[in-house]
MARDREN-114015 format. One line per field, with one value per atom (N, C-alpha, C): residue number from 1; residue in one letter; atom name; z, y, x. Coordinates in steps of 0.2 Angstrom, whole numbers, plus 5000, padded with zeros to 4 digits. Example, Ala and Ser with C-alpha at 12.3 -4.5 7.8 and 13.67 -1.06 7.14 Angstrom:
BEGIN
n <- c(1;1;1;2;2;2)
res <- c(A;A;A;S;S;S)
atom <- c(N;CA;C;N;CA;C)
w <- c(5039;5039;5039;5035;5036;5039)
v <- c(4972;4978;4984;4989;4995;5000)
u <- c(5066;5062;5066;5064;5068;5064)
***
This chain:
BEGIN
n <- c(1;1;1;2;2;2;3;3;3;4;4;4;5;5;5;6;6;6;7;7;7;8;8;8;9;9;9;10;10;10;11;11;11;12;12;12;13;13;13;14;14;14;15;15;15;16;16;16;17;17;17;18;18;18;19;19;19;20;20;20;21;21;21;22;22;22;23;23;23;24;24;24;25;25;25;26;26;26;27;27;27;28;28;28;29;29;29;30;30;30;31;31;31;32;32;32;33;33;33;34;34;34;35;35;35;36;36;36;37;37;37;38;38;38;39;39;39;40;40;40;41;41;41;42;42;42;43;43;43;44;44;44;45;45;45;46;46;46;47;47;47;48;48;48;49;49;49;50;50;50;51;51;51;52;52;52;53;53;53;54;54;54;55;55;55;56;56;56;57;57;57;58;58;58;59;59;59;60;60;60;61;61;61;62;62;62;63;63;63;64;64;64;65;65;65;66;66;66;67;67;67;68;68;68;69;69;69;70;70;70;71;71;71;72;72;72)
res <- c(X;X;X;X;X;X;X;X;X;X;X;X;X;X;X;X;X;X;X;X;X;X;X;X;X;X;X;X;X;X;X;X;X;X;X;X;X;X;X;X;X;X;X;X;X;X;X;X;X;X;X;X;X;X;X;X;X;X;X;X;X;X;X;X;X;X;X;X;X;X;X;X;X;X;X;X;X;X;X;X;X;X;X;X;X;X;X;X;X;X;X;X;X;X;X;X;X;X;X;X;X;X;X;X;X;X;X;X;X;X;X;X;X;X;X;X;X;X;X;X;X;X;X;X;X;X;X;X;X;X;X;X;X;X;X;X;X;X;X;X;X;X;X;X;X;X;X;X;X;X;X;X;X;X;X;X;X;X;X;X;X;X;X;X;X;X;X;X;X;X;X;X;X;X;X;X;X;X;X;X;X;X;X;X;X;X;X;X;X;X;X;X;X;X;X;X;X;X;X;X;X;X;X;X;X;X;X;X;X;X;X;X;X;X;X;X)
atom <- c(N;CA;C;N;CA;C;N;CA;C;N;CA;C;N;CA;C;N;CA;C;N;CA;C;N;CA;C;N;CA;C;N;CA;C;N;CA;C;N;CA;C;N;CA;C;N;CA;C;N;CA;C;N;CA;C;N;CA;C;N;CA;C;N;CA;C;N;CA;C;N;CA;C;N;CA;C;N;CA;C;N;CA;C;N;CA;C;N;CA;C;N;CA;C;N;CA;C;N;CA;C;N;CA;C;N;CA;C;N;CA;C;N;CA;C;N;CA;C;N;CA;C;N;CA;C;N;CA;C;N;CA;C;N;CA;C;N;CA;C;N;CA;C;N;CA;C;N;CA;C;N;CA;C;N;CA;C;N;CA;C;N;CA;C;N;CA;C;N;CA;C;N;CA;C;N;CA;C;N;CA;C;N;CA;C;N;CA;C;N;CA;C;N;CA;C;N;CA;C;N;CA;C;N;CA;C;N;CA;C;N;CA;C;N;CA;C;N;CA;C;N;CA;C;N;CA;C;N;CA;C;N;CA;C;N;CA;C;N;CA;C;N;CA;C;N;CA;C;N;CA;C)
w <- c(4618;4625;4629;4634;4639;4645;4648;4654;4659;4665;4670;4676;4678;4684;4690;4696;4702;4703;4705;4707;4712;4717;4722;4719;4714;4711;4708;4705;4702;4707;4713;4719;4721;4721;4723;4718;4711;4706;4708;4710;4711;4718;4723;4729;4727;4723;4721;4717;4713;4710;4715;4720;4725;4729;4731;4735;4731;4725;4721;4720;4720;4720;4727;4732;4739;4740;4738;4741;4735;4729;4723;4719;4713;4708;4710;4715;4717;4722;4725;4730;4727;4731;4728;4733;4732;4736;4735;4740;4740;4734;4732;4727;4730;4725;4727;4726;4730;4729;4725;4719;4714;4712;4709;4706;4699;4694;4687;4684;4679;4675;4668;4665;4659;4654;4647;4642;4639;4637;4634;4640;4639;4643;4648;4655;4660;4659;4655;4654;4651;4647;4644;4650;4655;4660;4665;4666;4670;4666;4660;4656;4658;4660;4661;4669;4672;4679;4685;4683;4687;4690;4697;4700;4703;4700;4703;4709;4714;4720;4719;4717;4716;4709;4706;4699;4699;4697;4697;4690;4685;4679;4676;4674;4671;4676;4682;4687;4691;4693;4697;4702;4707;4712;4712;4714;4714;4715;4714;4716;4710;4710;4704;4707;4704;4706;4704;4708;4706;4699;4698;4691;4685;4686;4681;4679;4683;4681;4674;4672;4666;4660;4661;4656;4655;4660;4660;4656)
v <- c(5143;5143;5145;5149;5152;5148;5145;5142;5146;5146;5149;5145;5143;5138;5142;5141;5144;5142;5146;5144;5139;5139;5134;5127;5126;5120;5117;5122;5120;5118;5121;5119;5112;5110;5104;5098;5100;5096;5094;5100;5099;5095;5096;5092;5084;5083;5076;5073;5077;5074;5072;5077;5076;5070;5069;5063;5057;5057;5050;5049;5054;5053;5050;5052;5049;5043;5042;5036;5031;5032;5028;5030;5027;5030;5029;5025;5025;5030;5033;5038;5044;5046;5051;5056;5062;5067;5066;5068;5068;5073;5072;5076;5083;5088;5095;5098;5102;5105;5111;5111;5117;5120;5126;5130;5130;5129;5129;5133;5137;5140;5136;5135;5131;5134;5132;5134;5127;5126;5120;5115;5109;5104;5102;5101;5100;5093;5088;5081;5081;5086;5087;5087;5091;5092;5086;5083;5077;5071;5071;5066;5067;5073;5074;5073;5070;5068;5073;5078;5083;5079;5079;5077;5082;5085;5091;5089;5094;5094;5099;5105;5110;5113;5115;5118;5124;5130;5136;5139;5138;5141;5138;5142;5139;5139;5139;5138;5132;5128;5122;5122;5119;5117;5109;5106;5099;5097;5091;5087;5086;5086;5085;5082;5076;5073;5077;5077;5081;5079;5072;5070;5072;5074;5076;5084;5087;5094;5095;5091;5091;5091;5087;5087;5093;5097;5104;5109)
u <- c(5101;5099;5105;5104;5110;5109;5114;5114;5119;5117;5121;5121;5127;5128;5131;5127;5130;5137;5141;5148;5148;5143;5143;5142;5138;5138;5144;5148;5154;5159;5158;5163;5161;5154;5152;5155;5155;5158;5165;5169;5176;5177;5173;5173;5172;5167;5166;5172;5175;5181;5186;5187;5192;5190;5184;5182;5183;5182;5183;5191;5195;5202;5204;5201;5203;5200;5193;5190;5188;5189;5188;5182;5181;5177;5169;5168;5161;5158;5163;5161;5157;5152;5148;5145;5144;5141;5133;5129;5122;5120;5114;5111;5111;5111;5110;5103;5101;5094;5096;5092;5094;5087;5088;5082;5084;5079;5081;5075;5077;5072;5072;5067;5067;5061;5062;5058;5056;5050;5047;5045;5046;5044;5049;5047;5051;5054;5050;5053;5060;5061;5068;5073;5072;5077;5077;5071;5071;5075;5075;5079;5086;5088;5095;5097;5092;5093;5090;5087;5084;5077;5076;5070;5067;5061;5058;5054;5054;5050;5044;5045;5040;5041;5036;5036;5031;5033;5029;5030;5026;5027;5033;5038;5044;5050;5048;5053;5052;5057;5057;5062;5060;5066;5066;5071;5072;5079;5080;5087;5090;5097;5101;5108;5109;5116;5121;5127;5133;5135;5135;5137;5133;5127;5122;5124;5128;5129;5132;5136;5140;5134;5129;5124;5120;5120;5117;5121)
***
């Protein structure tokens, strides 16, 4: 499987790290709206923290916490 992550999501992950350094380990950014393409069952992606809002074939939009990016 090949994964590609938008650099803007990587930037959010860095912003979250900086936020936690400044405000403590419980500080968090709101979830990001993302578009994912997938093979197989969407449930596997949901198990990683993805919360779909729309699904069309093998493309889904939905919400993902910045912390869950590392699981992808």
